C-alpha positions, 0 to 999 in steps of 0.5 A: 500500500502506498503511504499517504504523503503528509503536508510536510512533503509538500511544504518542504523543510521550511514548513508553511509560512506564517506570513499573511500579507493584507492583499494577494492577487488571485493568481497561482504560480506552479514555477519556482520563483527567482530570488527577486520574487518571493513576497513581492510577486504577491501570488496566492501559491508560492513555490520556494527555492528549497522545493517547498511552497507557501499558500497565501489565502488571506482575502476570502471576502474577495474570493467569495465576491468573485465567486458570486460575480461569476455565478451571477454572470453565468446565470445571466448569460445562460438564461437556463442551464442544460446538462452539458453545462458543468460550471461550478454553479449547481443547476436549480433542480439539483438536490441534496441527497440525504440532507436532514434524513439521518439513517437509523443505523447512526443510533442503533449503536449510539455513542455515549457522548451523543446520548448524554448531549441529547439528554442534556439539551432535551431536558430543562432542569426546572421544567418551567418557561422561567427556568428555560429563560434563566438557562438561556440567559446563563448560556449567553453569558457563558458564550460571551465569556468564552467566545466573545461577541457575535458579529457579521454573517459570513455564510448562509445555506439550507442549514442556517447561517454562519457568523463570526465571533471575536473574543478579545483579551483585554490584557494583551489585546489579542483577538481569537476568532470563532465560527458560529453555525446556527442550525435551522429547522428543516421543513416539517421537522419536529423538535425531537427530529431536530435535536437528534440531527444536530446532536448527531452532527455535533457528537461526531464532529467534536470527537474528531481531532485532526489537523485536516478536520475542522475543530468543533468546540461547543453546542449552545442554545443562543436564540429561541428554540434553535441551537448553534455550533462553535467551530474554529474559524478558517480565514482562507474561505472554502475550496469552492470559492477559491476555485470559482475565483481562480478558475483553475488550480495548478498541479502542485497547488491541487496536489497539496490540497488533495494530499491534505484531503486524503489525510483527513479522510483517512483519519475519519475512516480510521475512527469509523466515520464516513463523511458522505458529503465531501465537496469543495463547499465543505472544505475550509482553508486557513490563510496559510493553506491548511485544508479542514474537512467540515459539515458532518450533517450527513456522516455515518458511523460504520464501525464502533471502536470495539468492532471489526466488521464494517457495516454497509450503507444503503442510502443515497446521500450527498450532492449530485456531482460527487455521488458515487455510481454504486449509490445508484446501482447497488442496494448496499455499498462500502461508504468509505469507497464513496468518500474516496470517489468524491475526493477524486471528483474534487481533484478534477474540480480543482484542475478543471475549474468546473464539475465533470458532470452535475449528476450521474445518470444510468447512461453515463 
């Protein structure tokens, strides 16, 4: 079996740079720079003379703006979208398979952490509205002390919204930024279904500790009857916005991100977890190019730590362009291979700047 390369194999002996200039052009260089270049070139991806490289992803707002502009322009030019259009904009009819519909097997062998969290969130110690109000007030106070003040929205989707929160150290002036993901109710979803869904996602995500997996820290009730998840903030934006703004990524840059993606997925599988919804939108980036797998809303536990047997999956989950053929053609399948298929499609998106297809059909 071929060893999975580490990020050090790509960063080189110098490691990733901590330099984070305030503005970088949307450009990429897959060629080694001359001695006079380096930071002055202001490239997004910089090859170093020692064989390593640096990422400079410190302008996610610009990436997102450009991605949105590309999306709007394509919509205006296309008028409507047909099957041969494989741009990074999903067609309006594309569905998210499996979203908000967790498979029963996730709970047939529940993790103790999931049970404890579910019971903690479901039960009001006082049993009264006043007690519930006092509890939420206490949670908000604790949130301010731990994570600081909620600020602007940085993302929206079917799941809800993502805001940033900034905690300032009054003594040192240092700021620590967090991402706060608020879970919305799905259409027709009861409170019990809602609680099961979000506690499943939180308990899986918070148990995974790896450099290429987003760090999930807390689950709190901040507004009304909805809950919010506290995660680390990635200042480099997401892979979808990066591809849309850059058009395509060079071979070396793509290989670095792909290596990190494989490292993260290998870790998930070693922990008995399959992601089931790998796509560029769910890959977050730090300003120095560290890739983080995020959004475990469709994830499954295929094997508990004490088990040897791998449980097969049966449901179709994920987003159209990244769904593996066996999800459509077989009743049961190994979901680890489904994750690996999605990794390959993501690599092609990085290199081509577009989807290879929008959704596989029987004739493909």
